[in-house]
Every structure is written in structure tokens, then in C-alpha cells.
C-alpha positions in Angstrom: -59.2 -31.7 22.3 -58.9 -28.1 23.4 -55.3 -28.6 24.6 -54.2 -30.3 21.4 -55.7 -27.4 19.4 -53.7 -24.9 21.3 -50.4 -26.8 20.9 -51.0 -27.1 17.1 -51.7 -23.4 16.8 -48.4 -22.4 18.4 -46.2 -24.5 16.2 -46.1 -22.1 13.2 -44.9 -19.3 15.5 -42.2 -21.6 17.0 -41.0 -22.6 13.5 -40.7 -19.1 12.2 -38.8 -17.8 15.2 -36.2 -20.5 15.0 -34.2 -19.3 12.0 -34.2 -15.6 13.1 -30.7 -15.7 14.8 -29.2 -16.6 11.5 -30.0 -13.2 10.0 -27.9 -11.5 12.6 -24.7 -13.6 12.2 -21.5 -11.7 11.7 -20.6 -13.6 8.5 -23.7 -12.6 6.7 -23.5 -9.0 7.8 -20.0 -8.8 6.5 -21.0 -10.0 3.1 -23.4 -7.2 2.7 -20.6 -4.7 3.1 -22.1 -3.1 6.2 -20.1 -1.2 8.8 -17.8 -3.5 10.6 -17.6 -6.0 7.7 -14.2 -7.9 7.6 -11.7 -6.5 5.1 -10.4 -8.4 2.1 -7.4 -10.5 3.2 -5.6 -9.6 0.0 -6.1 -5.9 0.7 -4.7 -6.3 4.2 -1.7 -8.3 2.9 -0.9 -5.6 0.4 -1.0 -2.8 2.9 1.0 -4.9 5.3 3.8 -5.3 2.8 3.8 -1.6 2.2 4.3 -1.0 6.0 0.7 0.2 6.6 -0.4 3.8 6.5 2.5 5.0 8.7 5.0 3.4 6.4 4.7 6.4 4.0 5.3 8.8 6.9 8.4 6.9 8.1 9.9 7.0 4.7 9.7 10.8 4.6 11.3 11.5 8.0 14.9 10.6 7.0 14.6 12.7 3.9 13.4 15.8 5.9 16.2 15.2 8.4 18.9 15.0 5.6 17.8 18.1 3.8 17.5 20.1 7.0 20.9 19.0 8.3 22.5 19.6 4.9 21.4 23.2 4.9 23.4 23.9 8.1 26.1 21.3 8.6 28.9 19.6 6.8 28.2 16.7 4.5 29.8 14.2 6.9 27.7 15.3 9.8 24.6 15.3 7.6 25.3 11.7 6.6 25.7 10.7 10.3 22.5 12.4 11.4 20.5 10.9 8.5 21.7 7.4 9.3 21.0 8.1 13.0 17.4 9.1 12.2 17.1 5.9 10.3 18.4 3.8 13.2 16.0 5.6 15.6 13.0 4.9 13.4 14.1 1.3 13.1 14.2 0.9 16.8 10.9 2.7 17.3 9.1 0.5 14.8 10.5 -2.6 16.4 9.3 -1.4 19.8 5.8 -0.8 18.3 5.7 -4.5 17.4 6.3 -4.2 13.7 7.9 -7.0 11.8 11.7 -6.9 11.4 11.5 -7.1 7.6 9.2 -4.0 7.5 11.3 -2.0 10.0 14.6 -2.8 8.4 13.5 -1.9 4.9 13.4 1.8 5.5 16.7 1.7 7.4 18.5 -0.1 4.5 17.2 2.6 2.1 18.7 5.4 4.3 22.0 3.5 4.7 22.4 2.8 1.0 21.6 6.4 0.1 24.0 7.7 2.7 26.7 5.3 1.5 26.3 6.6 -2.1 26.7 10.2 -0.8 29.8 9.3 1.1 31.3 7.7 -2.0 30.5 10.5 -4.5 30.7 13.4 -2.1 27.5 14.9 -3.6 24.5 15.5 -1.4 22.1 15.2 -4.3 23.1 11.5 -4.6 21.0 10.8 -1.5 18.1 10.8 -3.9 19.6 9.0 -6.8 18.6 5.5 -5.8 15.0 6.5 -5.3 14.9 8.3 -8.7 16.0 5.2 -10.6 13.7 3.0 -8.6 10.8 5.2 -9.7 11.9 4.8 -13.3 12.2 1.0 -13.0 8.8 0.9 -11.4 7.3 3.0 -14.1 8.7 0.8 -16.9 7.5 -2.4 -15.1 4.0 -1.2 -14.5 3.6 0.0 -18.1 4.9 -3.3 -19.4 2.2 -5.2 -17.4 -0.4 -2.9 -19.0 0.9 -3.5 -22.5 0.9 -7.3 -21.8 -2.8 -7.0 -20.6 -1.8 -8.3 -17.2 -1.9 -5.3 -14.9 0.3 -5.9 -11.9 -2.4 -5.0 -9.4 -4.7 -7.8 -10.8 -1.8 -10.3 -10.8 -1.2 -9.5 -7.1 -4.9 -9.7 -6.2 -5.1 -13.1 -7.8 -1.9 -14.2 -6.2 -3.2 -13.2 -2.7 -6.4 -15.2 -3.4 -4.7 -18.4 -4.3 -4.0 -17.7 -8.0 -7.0 -19.6 -9.2 -9.3 -16.9 -10.5 -9.8 -16.0 -14.2 -9.9 -12.3 -13.3 -8.9 -11.2 -16.8 -12.0 -12.7 -18.3 -14.2 -10.4 -16.1 -14.1 -7.1 -18.0 -15.1 -4.9 -15.0 -12.3 -6.4 -12.9 -9.8 -6.1 -15.6 -10.8 -2.5 -16.2 -10.4 -1.7 -12.5 -6.9 -3.1 -12.4 -6.0 -1.3 -15.6 -7.0 2.0 -13.9 -5.2 1.1 -10.6 -2.0 0.1 -12.4 -2.1 3.1 -14.7 -2.4 5.3 -11.6 0.6 3.7 -10.0 2.5 4.1 -13.3 1.6 7.8 -13.4 2.8 8.3 -9.8 6.1 6.6 -10.5 6.6 8.4 -13.8 5.9 11.8 -12.5 8.3 11.2 -9.6 11.1 10.3 -12.0 10.6 13.2 -14.4 10.4 15.9 -11.7 13.2 14.5 -9.4 15.5 13.7 -12.3 15.2 17.3 -13.5 16.0 18.6 -10.0 18.9 16.1 -9.8 20.3 17.5 -13.1 20.0 21.1 -11.9 21.8 20.0 -8.6 19.0 21.3 -6.4 19.3 19.2 -3.2 16.8 21.2 -1.3 14.3 20.9 -4.2 14.9 17.2 -4.3 14.0 16.9 -0.7 10.9 18.9 -1.0 9.8 17.0 -4.1 10.5 13.6 -2.4 8.2 14.6 0.5 5.5 16.2 -1.5 5.4 13.5 -4.2 5.9 10.7 -1.6 3.1 10.2 0.9 0.3 12.3 -0.9 0.7 10.5 -4.3 1.2 7.2 -2.6 -2.1 7.6 -0.8 -3.9 8.3 -4.1 -2.3 5.2 -5.7 -3.3 3.0 -2.7 -6.9 4.3 -2.9 -7.1 3.2 -6.5 -5.5 -0.2 -5.7 -7.8 -0.9 -2.8 -10.8 0.1 -5.0 -9.7 -2.4 -7.7 -9.1 -5.1 -5.1 -12.5 -4.7 -3.5 -14.2 -4.6 -6.9 -12.5 -7.9 -7.9 -13.4 -9.5 -4.6 -17.0 -8.5 -4.8 -17.4 -9.8 -8.4 -15.2 -13.0 -8.2 -15.2 -14.3 -4.6 -18.4 -16.1 -3.6 -20.3 -14.5 -0.8 -19.4 -15.8 2.7 -15.9 -16.9 1.8 
């Protein structure tokens, strides 16, 4: 009788200790947003397509090389050095294990810009393609805002399977409005400033503007986009998925 009583008295303790390991599982910790929580796959995909944090730095190097060389050397030598820097970066990124598509993108940009300079004979045309790309991006992002389909929200939904009614959730839609507007302002400011410098034929000024309005403003835009992505994920993706 005494033995049976002891066995019965220990059962509640055994039952309560059983589920304890579940509390510490990595999946549940990640859902709570604690340190070490897994990142949103959509966020990682977006950053990956942008070349990662170093992608902004890589894009600024050929510009700095071109402007510096143009200040001291002939235009033909400047073109060759700029293309050479692009090739060197391309090889370096491949050696670091980056994908070919990412590494070749920056090289193509340098080659196209250098080719335009070779055709026109004007050093300022090294920046012409980037100026008009900024204008096209500004018009496109503003158009998505006017259509009430901010592009960052469209991309977030696409990366998550395209099945979420994110526009019906006002906080998510507002977040993507802000992120897309931020991107539009970055692109628009780049076009206005650099187009003015292009008209005044200030090649050095164009180079400085490209660098100063490149990585710093891109970082601000990415912060807003990541914030909007995380807000949408928190509100619309079930916990644990």
C-alpha cells in the first residue's frame, strides 16, 4: 500500500516535466523575435538580389576609379582603367563565392557606361545611364503608389507565394506605402541632382554625387523596406511558419 502511494504521488511531477523541452525549441524561440531568430526568407531574397550589403560598396568603386583617373589621365586611359576595375571586382566577387548573375551585373554597368563615353567622347556620359535609370525607377515607384499597389508590398507577397491579401490589412499597406515612397524619394533626388550636374558638365561633381547619394541613401531605403517586410510578415504569416 505504501509503495503504491509513493508511485501515485510522483506521477504529477513526471507529467509536468515532460513538456518542458518544447518551450526551448528553436522554432518557438524564433517566432517570438528573440536574438538568433531566423530572418524572413522574403527579406533575405530581396537583399540577395541587391547583392547583399557589399553590393552598394562594389557599385561605388568603379565610379571613384573613373573620376580619379579622369582628373589626371586621357579619356581613353580613363575608360580602360574603369573597365579594368570592373573586371577586377567581377573576378573578386566570383572568388568570394558570389553568384555569377550578381557579380556580372556590376561589370555590365561599367562596360555600358564606358562604351557610351567612348562613343560620345564626353566623360560625363559615364553617368548618363544611371541618371535615366533613376528617373525610370522614380516614375515606376510613384505609379505603383498611385495605383495603390506599392511595389514593396507586391514583392513581399510574391516572395511569400502571392497568396496573401496584404492590401486589405491597413497597417501592412501603410508600411509598404512608406517604404515605396522612401524608395521613390531616393530615386527622384538622385535624378534631380545628377541631371543638374550633367547639364552643367561637372564630371567630378557627378562622381561625388553618385557616391554620396549611392550607398548612404540606398541603406536608408533598404532599412524602410526591411521594416515593411517584417511588419507584413508579423501580421500576415502565421506563427511558426
